[in-house]
Every structure is written in structure tokens, then in C-alpha cells.
N, C-alpha and C positions, 0 to 999 in steps of 0.2 A: 583780439584773438592772437594768441602766442604763435611764434614761429613754429614750434614743434606741434602744433594743432592745427595746420592749415590744409592738411592732406588726408583725403580719405575716399572710401567708396561712397557714392550717394546713396541714401537712406530711404527705403520705401516708408511712405507715410503711415502706413498701417501698423508699423512697429515703434515701439518706444525705442528712443535714442539715448535715454538716460536710465540708470538703475541706481538704487541705494541699498546699502547693507552695512551691517556693523563692521563686519570683517570681509575683507577680499583675499583669498589665497590663491595665488596664481601658480598652479601645478597641482597635479593629483597624484604624485608619487607616494612613497611611504611616509616622508618627511612631513608633506602637506597635509596628508590624510590623518596622521597621528596628531598633529597639531589641531586640526578641526575637530577631531573626536575629543580630545582633552579640553579644548576651549568650550565646546559645546555642553560638556558635563559640568564644567566648572562654573558656567554662566547659563542658566537655562533661557534666558531672554536674549541671548545673543543670536543674531541672524547672520549666517556665514554662506557666502558666495565662493564656491570653488571653480575656478576657471582652469579648463584643460585644452590644449591646442588641437588635440586629436581625441580618440575615444579615452575614456578615463583611465583604462588600465595601460594604455601605451606609454611606455618611457623607460628610463633605465632600470628603474626598481624591479620591474618585470622580469629583467634579464640576469639578475644578481644571482649567481649560482651558488657560491661558496658557504655564506652564512653570515652571522652576526658574532662578533667577539665579545665575550663577556666572561668575568670571573666566576666560574660554576663549579668547577671539580674541587675536591677536598684538598688536593694538594697544590692548587693554583693559589695565588695571592694577588691583592692589588698592586703591591710593590712590584711584583714581577711584570704585570701588564703594563703598568706606567713605564717601567724600565724598557720594555720592548718598544712601546710606542717613541719613546724619546730616542731610542736608538736608531729606528728607522727614519725618524724625522731629521735625522743628521744635525742635531743641534739647534734647530729653528722652530721646534714645537713651544708653545705657550705652557710652561709647566702647571699653571693654575689650571688652565683649561683641560689638560691631559687628566689631572686628578679629578676634577668635575666629572668628566666623561666616564672614566674608568669606574668610579665609586657609585655613580648614579645607574651605571649599565644595568646590574642584575635587577634592580626595581623595575626598571622600563622593560627589560625582557620578560620578567615576572608578568607585567601588564599584557604584554603580547600572548603570553600563554594562557592567561586569563580569558582574554578575547578570542581564544581557540585556534591560534597558529599552531598547525600540527608539525611541531619539531620533531625529527625522528628520535624514536626513544631507544634507550640502552638498559641493560642490566648490570653493568660494570659496577663493582664495589665503590670504585672512585667516582663514578658519575652515574649514580642509581636512576637519575631522572631522563637524561638525554644523552645521546651519542655525541661526541665532541671531536670534531676534526681538528688537526693542527696544520697550520699554513706558514708560508715563509715569513721569518722574522719573529714567530712566536715561540717562546720557551716552554710552553704547555699546550695541552690540548684544551682549547677554549671555544672554538668555533661551533655553536649550535647551528643546525642546519635541518632544512627539510627535503631529504635527499639530497639532489643536487639542483634543486629549483626554488631556493630559500625565498629569493625576492619575490617570486611569483605567489607562493604561499601566503607571504606576510601582507602583500599587496591585495590579494583576494579577500583575506579575512578582513582587513581594514576598509575595504570597500562595502563589504556587507554590513560592517558596524556603522559606516557612514550612510549606507542606504536606510538604516533603521531610523537614523536622526533626521534624514531626509523626510521620512513619513511623518515625524513629529513636527515637520516644519522649521527645524533649527538649521538645517543644511539645504542648499540648493546648489545643483551642478549646472554648469555651462560648458557643455562639451563643445568642441571645434570652436574655440575662442582664443585667438592669439593676442597676446599684449603688444601694443604698439608703443605706448610711452606711459610713464608715470604721470601724475597731475600733483603739482606741489602747490603751495600757496603762492610761490613767486610766478609760476606758469598761469594760475588763475587770475593773476593780477595783470596779465598781459606783457611781462618782460620778455625780451627775445632770450631764447634758449641758449644763445652764444655767450650771454653774459651772466649766466646763473653763477653764482658764487654763495648765495645764501637762500637756499630753496625753502626754508622754512618746512612746515609739517607737510608730510604726505597726504593727499585728500583722496587718493584712487588711482584709477588708471583707465587708459582708453584701450579698448578691446575690439579686434576685427572679428565679428561673427562671420567665420568663413562660409557658411552655408547660406545666409541671407545676404551676403555682399553689403554689410553695413557696419559702421564704427559705434559701438555702445559705449558711452560715458558713465563709468561705474564710481559712484561717490561711496567712500567708506571712512570710518574713523580709524580703523587699523589696517594696513596692507601687509601681506606677507609674500615674500618672494620664494617659492619652493620650486623652480623650473628646471633644476639639474644642471648638468655641465655643458660643455660644447665640444665634445668629442668629434663632431662633424666637421670641425675646422680642419681636420685632418684627412688625408686621402685613405688612410687605413684605420679603422676603428672598430671597436666592439660595441660602439654605442649605436642606439636606434636614431632614425632619421630626424627625431623630435629634438635631439641634443645639439641645438644651435646657439646656445649661450645667451638666449632672450632675456632672462632676468638680470645677468650680469650687464647686459648692454643697457636696458632701460633704466637700470639703477645708477649706472656710471652717467649716462646723458642728464639724469635727473639732478646729479651733483653729489651722489653717495661715493664714499671712498672704496677702492677695491684694492686687493692685494694679492701677491704670491701666484699671479697668473702664470708666469713662466714655469711653474711647477706642474707640468702636464705629465701624468703618470701612463706610461706605455706598459700594458699588460704584457708579460713576456710570451703568453702561449694562446695566440688566436688561431683558429684552425685555417691552415692553408690548403684551400680547395677552391677551383674556380666556380663551383655552384653555391659556395657558402663562404662570404668574405668578412662576416661579422659575428661568426659564433666562437664564443669564448670557451677555452678548456680551461676549467677551474684549478686554481693553484692548489686545491685540496688533493689533487692527483699526486702532485710532487711530495704533499704532506703525508701521502700514503706509500711513498716509496718510488714514484715514477722518476726515471733518469733523463736527463738531456743529453742528446748526442749528436754529433756532426754526421753527414750523409756516409762518412766512412764507418759509422758505428762507434766512435770514440766519445768517451764521456769527456766534457771539457770544463764543467763548472768548479771543479776542485782547483784549478789554475787561478780563479777569481775570488773565492771567497772560502773561509773555513767552513761555512755552512753548506757549501756547495749548491746543491739544487734547491736548498731551503734558505737561500740568502735573500735579502730584501728584494723587492721587485726591480728597483732602479738597476742594482747591480747585475741581475739576472737579465734584464732587457739589454743592457750595454754589452754583456757577455755574449748574447746571441747575435746582437749587432755586429760585433767584431769578428765573430766566428764566420758569419755569413760573408763579411767583406773579404776576410782571408782567404777563404775557399772559394768565392764566387758563387756560392749555392743560393738558392732563392728560398731556403726554409731549412729547419733543422727538426730532428726528431724529438718526441717526447714518449719514452718507452715505458710503459707501465707493466709490461709482461715480466720486467726483472724484479718487481716489486715484492714477490712472494704471495700476492693475493691470488685466490682461486677465480677460475671464470665466474662461479657463482658469486663470489664476494665483489668481484668488480661491478657485475651486472646489479647488485644489491646496492652498493654504495653509490653508483654513478648511473643510474638508469637512463637518465635524459641524455647524458654525453654519449653513453653506449648505444643508444637507440640512433641518435643523430648521426654520429659516425657510421653506424651500420648501414644506414639508408644511403650513405654516401660510398658504399663499398669499402670501409675501413672497419675491420673486426678489432677492437682495442684489447682484447683478450688474447691475441695471437700475433699482433704487430703493432708497430710504433705509429704514431699520430704525427703528421707533418704540421708544424706549428711556425709562427712568426710573431714578433712583436706587434702591437697595434695601440693607437691612443685609446685610453681606457678611463682615466679619472683626472679631474683637474682639482688639484690640491688647494687652490687660491679661489677667490670670488669677492663677494660684496662683504666687506669687512664689518664685522659684528662684535658686540661685547659678550658677557658671559650670559647674557639673557637674551641673546639672539637680536639684539637692537642694533640697526645700522646707524650710520652718522646722520640720517635724516630722520627726524622725529615721526614717530607712528609707522616707520617702515621698518619690517623685520625681514630678515633672510635666514633660511634653514637649508639643512640638506647640501648638496654638492654645489649649489649656487652660492653658499656662503663661505667666508674665510674665517673661522673661529680661532685658529691657531693650534688645533688639534693635530694636524697632519705635518706641519713644519715643511720640510723639504721633500717628503716623500711618505705618503700614506702607508701604515702598517695593514696588511690584508684583513679584510672584514671589520675594520673600524668605521667604515663609511655608514653602514646600517646602523650601527651603535650611535654614531653622531647624529644621525637622522632623526632617531627616537628620543635620545637625551636632550637635544636643543629643540627639537620639535615641541616637546613638552614644556621646556623651559620658556620659549616663545609664547606658548599658550598661557602659562601661568602669570608671565609678565602682562600680556595683552589684556587678560581678565581683570588685573588689577587697574590697568590704564582705562579700560572701558568703564569699570566701576567709578573711577575717580572723576571721569567725564559726566557720567550720569549723575553723580552726586552735585555736581556743579551746574547741573541742569542744560548740559550741552546736548543737542541732538544733531543728526544729519541734516545740513542745513540747505542742500541743494544749491551750492554756489558755484559748482564747476561749469564752465561753458561747453556747449555741445560742439562735437567737431565740425570743421568746415572743409569741405573738399576742394574750395577755391575753383581754380581752372583746370584742374587736373583732368586727363582725358583716359580712355580704357587702354590698357596694355594689349596690343593685338597678338603679339608672340612673345613666347617665353624663352628663345633660344639664347638670347644675350644674358639672361639670368642664369640659365643652365650652364653656358660657357664661363661665364665669370665664376660661378660657384666651384666649377671643377678646377679652374685656374687657381683660386685662393687655396683650395685644399691641397692641391699638388705643391704649391709654393711652400705652404707651411711643413708638409712632409718632407720636402727636399732641403729646406733651409732652416727650419726650427724644430728639427725632430730630436732623436735621441741623443745625437752627438752635433753640437753647435760650433761656430766660430763667428768671429767679429765680421768676417767679410760676407758670410752667408746672412747673417742679421742684417747687415747694411743693404744688401740687395734685396731682401725681403722688405724692409722698410720702403726703399723706393719705389718698388713695384705696389705694395699696398696702398701708397699714397695715391698713386694713379687710379687704380681701382676704385678707392674710397671716393674719388671726385666723381668718377663715372656713375657710381650707385647712388650718390646724392642728386645727381641729375635726373636719375630714373625716379627717385622718391619724390621730386618736386614736379614731375612733369606728367606722372601717370597715377591713376587710381591704384589705392593699394591692393596687393594679393598677398597671400600667406607665403608664396616664394619670395616676393620682393622684401618683406618684412624679415624673414629669416636671412636673406642674404644681407640685408643692412646691419642686422645685429652680428653676424658671424664675421664681417668684415672688421667692425669695431673691435670684437673680442679679438681677432687675430693681430690686430694692431697693438691691443693691450698686452697680449703675450709677447710679442717681440719687443716692446718698450720696456717690459720687465726683464726680459732675457738681455737687453743691452745694457740695463742698468747694473744687474748683478754681476760683477766683475769678479767672479769666483766659480769654481766648479763645486757644487754642493748638491747632494741628493738628486733629484730627477734632472737639474740644470747641469749639463756638462758641456764644457767648452774647451776646445783644442788650445785656446789662447791662454786659458787660466787652469792648467791641468793640476 
């Protein structure tokens, strides 16, 4: 038995501890669901397991407000979208990947339309089909949206499509199953994880069934990581609680390459309110004319970028951070009242944001919104090629968990959902070929992986240490690896994280696994990778800004 597979919760005899499937997709957001649907339609014989650590719909996809960027207007062009993406990425985008994503975008968005995604309609001569928003960094209106709840609209539609395939026996959902570790050929042969250098093929993953308190070994011919980002590594974030970097962590432990994790995007405008600390105020408000002001009522973005409030997110976030530090204020204002939009237009364009703010006593049609930057999107992740293949055979990564090269040093607004569907589809197409080739060679799922052994682990009696450590890690990253960094801060973070890592490893080998312990283990690893990347990149570029290399 391998080192990485010695710990677990004991398993009831009545339940199977092993499962088999053609494909295991870890994550049920837009990237994972789109990939599953495409793959099921490409290969009718494919059996797909989709594992979700919480309810199927709970994830960052659900909270994406702005929309999906795609060349749709008659006056927009691929070259313009490519140029905007490269400009936002500060010279670190992969031009080949950018071209693939932009040019395949309209086709994938068209498929979403065919599936029934209710994008907001328009009767504009330039955009006869859909209303198009403009967001920071975009030279044209190209953001298709479903009011201001685009992610939820797409996620709900894809879930409905996936449920139909579930009824046909092609897809099976495993809710409340969190990935513990990947299973590679090397692990299956029993080599210690500390010596992994040649992992071989990915054979599946170990999942904790949270409700049944058991570890399930899932054997699959193809495994797809679609677990989202790691915003919860930071104290203030727009991300939901599930965003703990699980997919990145398990891939790295298995031996996969990761990259660009130092580029954590901070969304400039998260609602500042004691009763709501993770509510995102969409960039589309600035696209419609909202102005950022300090508490004295002074507009300040013009001092930082020619595009003012429509500058790329990294510049806007740093400008707000600088203004708050200059004044000592705890937030700034986002003023939509000076946009020229009528009260009716505001309620029509941003119904969810209007209602949410109103429920907290803020009428955005007559008063400004208090906002602060917050950790929002990870531009790096598991390194993949143009077909979403990681550096481990039969392991794919898509969505925010992946590092395709599209975003470079800073993601252009609303390119994330575009990346999810473009590379979700590419993963499906490539995996379908891989499965077909394996079938033609007579290969079947072989039931070769070992079951999980809990060893001498005992039950964890209280969660206080885990909760306290979690808070410490998030505070540490916010203070020392945030919007503005320095060598001194990064060195301090490194020293403290090393101590915390050793403490959590002790928990891991001593106690039976819980969801909270798994998440903390993953979160600490990703935090260390973020700091390592930040220390290695000795320049200020995009989202990585350090006072030592201005």
C-alpha cells in the first residue's frame, strides 16, 4: 500500500469501496458538465461519473454574474478579441491558445444557445440576437449575459441536459464526494508518494463519501479535473466555500506540472457589508458607466490608466488598494447614479445586484455602492496542452483548475466561462479518441487499483484546530501574498506555512479523514505553491506586483 493511500475513514461493509467508470470528472461546474455532455454525445458507450464535493450546483460557476465573452457583434472581430486578451495578459498569454479560444468561442456559445441557455435578448441592429455588455479591457461589446446571473443560467441549463443523459445511463452523479488523491500507475505499484517522479498513467482517484464516511476508490480510463480555483486561500474572496484548490493539489501531489499560481486575480468590486462578505458587484456596472470614487466623492481611476474605470482588473484592484491605504478608508464607492441609466434601466440590466443591495439597505439607483477588492480568480493551475491534457497520461484539467496559457498574467473579464466551454469541449473530443483507441486495442477497466486502508487512524474529536489553522492560512495570504507583495512578506509567509504544513500533515496521518481536513491539507499546499511562484517571479507583471521589482 502506498504512503498516499494509508489514511481514511473506515468503510461500512454494506457499501462498495470500489467503483469503475470509463471517465471520472471531478467537479460539476460549467467546465465539467459541458465536457461530460459533449463526451457522452460523442461516444454513446461512455460511462461517466461526475463527482461533486457538495450539491451539484454549488460552485463558482453559479456565482458568475457578468457573462461569457465571444465575438458576436457585426462590428467586432477575432483580431480585436485576441488583441484585448493579449493586452490584459501583460505579455504572458500563449498566443496559440488565445487564438484557439477566441476563434472557437462563437461555436461553443452557439451550442449553449441550442441547449437553451436564456441569454438576454436584444433588438439592436448591431447585435440582433443578444444584448451585449462591455467590461474592463474589452474594446467592443461582446459579453453575452443572462441578466446578471449568467453563470447560474448556464449551470442550470447544463445540469438539465446532464440529467437527461443520466436517465439514459450515460452519466452518474456522486454528490458530496471530495477527492482525496489521484491514483497513478506508480501509486498502484506501491511506490512512496515522496519519490514520485514518473507517475505513469492516471488510473482514477480516491474520493471521500462525506455522507457515508467512507473512502471510495474510483477506477477510470480517463480522469478530468474540473474543480475550480482556490479563492478560499484568501481571507476576503468572492468565491464560495468549496473553492479550496482541491484539483490543483491532488494533481501536484500525483506529479503533474502546475504553473502561474502566483497570478491570483483580485476582483476590484466586492460588496463591502458586514452581512455579506462574498457578494460580487459585476464589472458590467463599470461597463455601463459606473464610476469609482473615494469616500470624499473624488474619482481617482483617471490617475492610473487611460481607460479609467474600464482598465484591466489588476490595475483597478491596485488603484483601489492604493487609494484605501492613502486615505485609511475601509472601502471605496462604486457610483452607478452618474452613468445616465434610468432607475428602470438599472433594475432591468442588473436585477440580482439591485435586489441584493436593496435587501441590505442600499438602493443603487440613488446611492453609491461600498466596494473593496477580493480574491476572485486563479489564472494558473494544472498545466495542460491545447487539448486539455496534463503532463500525466489520461489526466485532463479544464476550467479554473487548469493553466492553458489563455489568461497570462491577468484574465480578461468574462474569458473564464469562454475557456471553460472551449477547453471542456476539447477535452471531450480528445478523451473520446483516447477511449476509442483503448477500446480498439481491447483494453478494459481492469480493477487493478488497491482499496484505501485507514491504518491506525483514529476519529478526530474536535474541529477547533482545523478551523483555527484555516483562518491563520487565509489571513497569512491576505496580508503577505495579496494585491501588493514584497520579498520580506513572501519570506515570512514561507516560514509560517512550512510550520503549518507540518502540523496538518500530523493531523492527516493521525486522524480519520473529514471533508474539512482534506480541504485544509489541499489549501495549505496550494498556498505554498502560490508563495513559491511569487518568490520565483522576480518582476512585477499583471496580477503579481511586488515593491521590490516595481
